[in-house]
C-alpha positions in Angstrom: -82.0 109.4 109.2 -78.7 107.8 110.2 -75.6 108.1 107.9 -72.2 106.5 108.3 -69.1 106.3 106.1 -66.1 104.0 106.1 -63.0 104.2 103.8 -62.6 101.4 101.3 -60.2 100.5 98.6 -61.6 100.4 95.0 -60.3 96.8 94.7 -62.1 95.7 97.8 -64.9 93.2 97.6 -68.2 94.2 99.2 -70.6 91.6 100.7 -74.2 92.7 101.3 -75.1 89.8 103.4 -78.8 90.4 104.3 -81.0 93.4 103.6 -84.4 93.2 105.3 -86.0 96.1 103.4 -85.5 97.9 100.1 -81.9 98.3 98.8 -80.4 101.0 96.6 -76.7 100.7 95.5 -75.1 103.6 93.6 -71.5 103.7 92.3 -69.4 106.8 92.7 -65.8 107.9 92.5 -65.0 108.4 96.2 -62.9 105.7 98.0 -65.5 105.1 100.7 -68.7 103.3 101.5 -71.5 105.6 102.5 -74.6 103.9 104.1 -77.9 105.7 104.9 -80.6 104.0 107.0 -83.4 105.0 109.3 -81.6 104.2 112.5 -78.0 103.5 113.6 -79.0 100.1 115.0 -80.3 98.9 111.5 -76.9 98.6 109.9 -74.0 96.3 110.8 -70.6 96.8 109.0 -67.6 94.5 109.5 -64.2 94.3 107.9 -62.1 91.2 107.3 -58.9 91.4 105.3 -59.8 93.1 102.0 -63.5 92.5 102.4 -66.3 94.6 103.9 -69.6 93.0 105.0 -72.8 95.1 105.3 -76.2 93.9 106.6 -79.3 96.0 107.3 -82.5 95.2 109.2 -84.5 97.8 107.3 -84.3 99.9 104.1 -81.0 101.4 103.1 -79.1 103.3 100.5 -75.4 102.5 99.9 -72.9 104.5 97.8 -69.8 102.5 96.9 -66.7 103.0 94.6 -68.0 101.9 91.2 -65.1 99.5 90.7 -65.7 97.2 93.7 -67.0 93.7 93.2 -70.4 93.3 95.0 -71.8 90.0 96.3 -75.3 90.3 97.7 -77.2 87.7 99.6 -81.0 88.1 100.1 -82.8 91.4 99.6 -86.3 91.1 101.1 -87.7 94.2 99.4 -87.1 96.0 96.1 -83.6 96.6 94.8 -81.9 99.2 92.5 -78.4 99.2 91.2 -76.8 102.1 89.3 -73.4 103.1 87.9 -71.3 100.0 88.8 -68.4 98.9 86.5 -67.4 95.6 88.0 -68.9 92.2 88.8 -72.3 92.1 90.5 -73.6 88.9 92.0 -77.0 88.6 93.7 -78.5 85.5 95.3 -82.1 86.5 95.7 -84.4 89.6 95.4 -87.8 89.1 96.9 -89.2 92.3 95.4 -88.7 94.0 92.0 -85.4 95.3 90.7 -83.9 97.9 88.4 -80.4 97.6 86.9 -79.2 100.8 85.2 -75.7 101.4 83.7 -74.0 98.4 85.4 -71.5 95.9 84.2 -71.6 92.1 84.6 -74.7 90.8 86.4 -75.3 87.4 87.8 -78.7 87.0 89.5 -80.0 83.7 90.8 -83.7 84.5 91.6 -85.9 87.6 91.5 -89.5 87.2 92.8 -90.9 90.4 91.2 -90.4 92.2 87.9 -87.0 93.1 86.5 -85.9 96.1 84.4 -82.4 96.4 83.0 -81.0 99.1 80.8 -77.4 99.7 79.5 -75.6 96.6 80.8 -72.0 96.6 79.7 -71.1 93.0 80.5 -72.8 89.6 80.4 -76.2 89.3 82.1 -76.9 85.8 83.5 -80.2 85.2 85.3 -81.6 81.9 86.6 -85.2 82.8 87.4 -87.5 85.9 87.0 -90.8 85.1 88.7 -92.4 88.3 87.3 -91.9 90.0 84.0 -88.6 91.2 82.5 -87.7 94.1 80.3 -84.1 94.3 79.1 -82.5 96.8 76.8 -79.0 97.7 75.5 -77.2 94.7 76.7 -73.8 94.9 75.1 -72.6 91.3 75.7 -75.8 89.3 75.4 -77.8 87.4 78.1 -78.7 84.0 79.4 -82.1 83.8 81.1 -83.0 80.3 82.2 -86.6 80.9 83.2 -89.1 83.8 83.2 -92.5 83.0 84.7 -94.1 86.1 83.1 -93.4 87.9 79.8 -90.1 89.0 78.5 -89.2 92.0 76.3 -85.7 92.4 74.8 -84.5 95.5 72.9 -81.1 96.2 71.2 -79.2 93.2 72.5 -75.6 92.7 71.3 -74.1 89.3 71.7 -75.7 85.8 72.1 -79.2 85.5 73.5 -80.6 82.5 75.3 -84.0 82.9 77.0 -87.0 81.0 78.0 -90.4 82.3 79.3 -93.8 81.1 80.2 -95.4 84.3 78.8 -94.9 86.1 75.5 -91.5 87.2 74.3 -90.7 90.3 72.2 -87.3 90.8 70.6 -86.4 93.9 68.7 -82.9 94.5 67.1 -81.8 97.7 65.3 -78.6 96.3 63.8 -77.1 93.1 62.6 -74.3 91.5 64.8 -72.5 88.2 64.7 -74.4 86.3 67.3 -76.8 83.4 68.0 -80.3 83.7 69.3 -82.3 80.9 71.0 -85.7 81.8 72.4 -88.3 79.5 73.8 -91.8 80.8 74.8 -94.9 79.0 76.0 -96.8 81.9 74.6 -96.2 84.0 71.4 -93.0 85.4 70.0 -92.7 88.7 68.2 -89.3 89.2 66.6 -88.2 92.2 64.6 -84.7 92.0 62.9 -83.0 94.7 60.8 -83.3 94.7 57.0 -79.6 93.8 56.5 -79.5 90.8 58.8 -77.6 87.6 57.6 -79.1 84.7 59.4 -80.2 81.0 59.3 -83.7 81.2 60.8 -85.7 78.3 62.3 -89.2 79.0 63.5 -91.2 76.5 65.4 -94.9 77.1 66.4 -96.9 74.6 68.4 -100.0 76.6 67.3 -99.1 76.1 63.6 -99.1 79.8 63.0 -96.0 81.5 61.6 -96.1 85.0 60.1 -93.1 86.2 58.2 -92.6 89.7 56.7 -89.4 90.2 54.7 -88.3 93.2 52.7 -90.1 92.1 49.5 -92.6 89.5 50.6 -95.0 88.4 53.4 -95.9 84.8 54.3 -98.6 83.2 56.5 -97.6 79.6 57.2 -100.0 77.2 58.9 -97.4 74.6 59.7 -95.4 73.8 62.9 -92.0 74.7 61.5 -90.3 77.0 58.9 -86.7 77.4 58.0 -85.3 80.2 55.9 -81.9 81.7 55.0 -81.5 85.4 54.9 -78.4 86.9 53.3 -75.4 84.7 53.8 -76.9 83.0 56.9 -74.0 83.9 59.3 -76.2 84.2 62.4 -78.2 81.4 64.0 -81.8 82.3 65.1 -84.0 79.6 66.7 -87.5 80.7 67.9 -89.8 78.1 69.5 -93.3 79.2 70.6 -96.3 77.5 72.2 -98.4 80.1 70.4 -97.8 82.1 67.2 -94.6 83.5 65.8 -94.3 86.8 64.0 -90.9 87.3 62.4 -90.0 90.4 60.4 -86.9 91.9 58.8 -87.5 95.5 58.0 -86.4 99.0 58.8 -86.0 99.4 62.6 -88.9 101.1 64.3 -87.9 103.7 66.8 -91.4 103.5 68.2 -90.8 100.0 69.4 -87.8 101.1 71.3 -89.7 104.1 72.7 -92.1 101.5 74.2 -89.3 100.4 76.4 -88.5 104.0 77.4 -92.2 104.4 78.2 -92.1 101.3 80.4 -89.1 102.8 82.2 -90.9 106.0 82.9 -94.0 104.1 84.1 -91.8 103.2 87.1 -91.9 106.8 88.1 -95.7 106.8 87.7 -96.0 103.9 90.1 -93.8 105.8 92.6 -96.0 108.9 92.3 -99.3 107.2 92.9 -98.7 106.8 96.6 -96.0 109.5 96.9 -98.3 112.3 98.2 -99.8 109.9 100.8 -96.3 108.9 101.9 -95.2 112.5 102.1 -98.1 113.4 104.4 -97.7 110.3 106.4 -94.0 110.8 106.9 -94.4 114.5 107.8 -97.1 113.6 110.3 -94.9 110.9 111.8 -92.1 113.4 112.1 -94.3 115.9 113.9 -95.7 113.2 116.2 -92.2 112.0 117.1 -91.2 115.6 117.7 -94.1 116.2 120.1 -93.3 113.0 122.0 -89.6 113.9 122.2 -90.4 117.5 123.3 -92.6 116.2 126.1 -89.8 113.9 127.4 -87.3 116.6 127.0 -89.4 119.1 128.9 -90.0 116.5 131.7 -86.2 115.8 131.9 -85.2 119.4 132.1 -87.9 120.3 134.6 -86.2 117.9 137.1 -82.9 119.7 136.8 -81.9 122.9 138.8 -82.5 125.1 135.8 -84.8 128.2 135.9 -88.1 127.5 134.2 -87.6 130.4 131.7 -84.4 128.7 130.5 -86.2 125.3 130.2 -89.0 126.9 128.2 -86.5 128.7 126.0 -84.5 125.5 125.3 -87.6 123.4 124.6 -89.0 126.0 122.3 -85.7 126.4 120.5 -85.5 122.7 120.0 -89.1 122.5 118.8 -88.7 125.4 116.4 -85.5 124.1 114.9 -87.0 120.6 114.4 -90.1 121.9 112.8 -88.0 124.0 110.4 -86.0 120.9 109.4 -89.1 118.8 108.9 -90.8 121.6 106.9 -87.7 121.8 104.6 -87.7 118.1 104.1 -91.4 118.3 103.2 -90.7 121.1 100.7 -88.0 119.1 99.1 -90.3 116.1 98.8 -93.0 118.3 97.2 -90.5 119.5 94.6 -89.7 115.9 93.8 -93.4 115.2 93.5 -93.8 118.0 90.9 -90.8 116.6 89.0 -92.4 113.1 89.0 -95.7 114.5 87.8 -93.9 115.9 84.8 -92.5 112.5 84.1 -95.9 111.0 84.5 -97.3 113.4 81.9 -94.5 112.4 79.4 -95.0 108.7 80.1 -98.7 109.0 79.6 -98.2 110.9 76.3 -95.8 108.1 75.0 -98.2 105.4 76.2 -101.1 107.1 74.3 -99.0 107.3 71.2 -98.2 103.7 71.4 -101.8 102.7 72.0 -102.8 104.5 68.8 -100.1 102.7 66.8 -99.8 99.4 68.5 -103.0 98.5 70.3 -101.7 95.1 71.7 -101.1 94.5 75.4 -97.6 94.6 77.0 -96.3 94.1 80.4 -95.5 96.9 82.9 -92.9 96.9 85.6 -94.2 97.9 89.1 -91.7 99.2 91.5 -92.2 101.6 94.4 -89.3 103.4 96.2 -89.4 105.3 99.4 -87.8 108.7 99.2 -85.4 109.7 102.0 -84.8 113.5 102.1 -81.4 114.6 103.0 -81.0 116.4 106.3 -80.9 120.2 106.1 -79.2 122.3 108.7 -81.6 124.4 110.9 -82.1 128.0 110.2 -80.8 129.1 113.7 -77.7 127.3 114.9 -77.3 126.3 118.5 -75.5 129.0 120.6 -72.2 128.3 122.4 -73.9 129.1 125.8 -76.6 126.4 125.2 -74.0 123.9 124.1 -71.9 124.7 127.2 -74.9 124.4 129.5 -75.6 120.9 128.1 -71.9 119.9 128.5 -71.8 121.2 132.1 -75.0 119.2 133.0 -73.3 116.1 131.5 -70.1 116.8 133.4 -72.0 117.1 136.6 -73.8 113.9 135.8 -77.2 115.6 135.9 -78.0 114.0 132.6 -76.8 110.9 130.8 -74.7 110.8 127.7 -77.7 109.7 125.6 -79.8 112.5 127.1 -77.1 115.0 126.2 -76.8 113.8 122.7 -80.6 113.8 122.2 -80.8 117.4 123.6 -78.0 118.6 121.3 -79.6 117.0 118.3 -83.0 118.5 119.2 -81.5 122.0 119.5 -79.8 121.6 116.2 -83.0 120.4 114.5 -81.8 116.9 113.7 -83.7 113.7 113.8 -82.8 110.9 116.2 
């Protein structure tokens, strides 16, 4: 695992020009950009004036000052953005995406599913080709086109959204805003009891169900208009299928459905997590064995006693195995934590199925887990380090061979 860090001003603009794999961006307080990738050659970082440009040919995780503006080009895999307090613009995400505790978001196109929670600024999206679940948006949203289904929970501010699939909207309090929703499928809308709104409902299926505080209505007509309270807010719902509109006490269970969907993300991670763990550990051991064979061959050609060669190779192998085993143990601890989350998500899902048997969409996102490097149990001795440096000085080994040998003795990955 390669890691690199560069200082950056909190007012700097960061351009993520091209990410060929999965992307994770996390905001933090430190005045630096920290990039983690599989190999050094994967990442390119350039600086021009008050701008930094980053591109990666594989998966990468990037920690940035949470106040920087971020402009991202194309992300070929999945993407995750957390704890960012300034403008975030993304051209295209070819996988799925999670936005959690970020500010203003402008997204042109996402090919997979999208999940957003606790967005402090405006959220503007041109196209979601999968499904969308959005919750706790504090300044409203504009979603031009969703090819799947759309679920909206606790949205403050104006709402404008269009979807090919069903749309669910659940609000827990009344705010001064306008809502315009168009669905080729059904629309289920729950508003709080104390809402003041001018409501227009249009159903191409001629099926409109209304449940107010003191009455229920079933209307077999294409359109129904009603005024609730003083009619301050404007609500327009247009559906290709049926419309269910209710004003009643807010149901916490409905919002818990969103939290369940959020937890199901962890379930999807965990399905293949154990296989990934075993595969990654096996790959590390295979790479270690290959490296040890090359290392032994290189050292055997040098004027070093065989006993010293055997000792150095064994030390390097033992340190690397310890580091790999520690990484595996850390991943196993993460696996157990995820299993607990799965159990909780399953419990919530079963509760929902008992109370609300209708179908709803699920976000599917899978993240690779990159364990942090752990120092080896036995540090390299000064004599061994000096021996390597002398061989380098005498030009018996190259600089790359010296670096590889020192890394192996310290139990680090290449």
